[in-house]
N, C-alpha and C positions, 0 to 999 in steps of 0.2 A: 892523663892528668893526675899528679901524686897527689899523697895525702897531705904533704906540706903546700903545697899550691890553694888546694883547695879554702884551707883556712888563711889565706892572706892574698887571695886575687882580688883586682882592682877593682870593684863595682861602679859602673860612672851610672847615675841615676840618669834613666831617661825620662826625659819629660815627654809625657802623655799628653799633655792640654788638658783642659780643663774637661771633666768629666761630663757625661749627658743627664740629664734629669732620668730617675728609676723608670719612668712612662714615656716613651717615646711617639712624639703626635703622628699621624698619618701623613704620609707626602702630600696631600693637599691641603692640611690644618696650618695654622698660623702657627710660626715657628716658636719654640719657647722661649726665646730669648728676647721678645717682646721687640723685634726689629719691623713689625708689619708684614713680613714678607711671608711665603709659605716657606715651609718645612725644605723641601726641596730645591729650592732655590737658595737657600742661606746654610744652614747646618748638616743636612742630611748625609753629604760626603765625609764631612770631620766627624761626625759621632761615628761612621762605618769605619775609618781608620781608627779612629780611638779604640773601638773595640774591639777591632781585628789585632791590634796591638796588646791588646789585654789577653785573648785568648792563643796569641804568640807566648808570651809571657810565663802564661800560666804552663803550655804546653811544654816549654823550655826546663818548666819548674819539676813537671812532673818526670821528663825524662832524666833530669840530673837527679832524683833519688830514686830513681826504679834501681831494682837489684840487676848487679850486672853477674853470668853467670857464663863460664867457658874459659 
């Protein structure tokens, strides 16, 4: 990737969904969205997907900023 393309690359804004609360409930607690369902049946999978996407995005940013030798 050249210097010119780094400045003008098209960055699509990826929708990560709604962020989960800072402190997540345990699996068998009631969900944070007040649906009345247990967390494991309501938002557990969505929150895990959201957090995984954030980790992947941070890892990609870290790799993009690392020095290249050789």
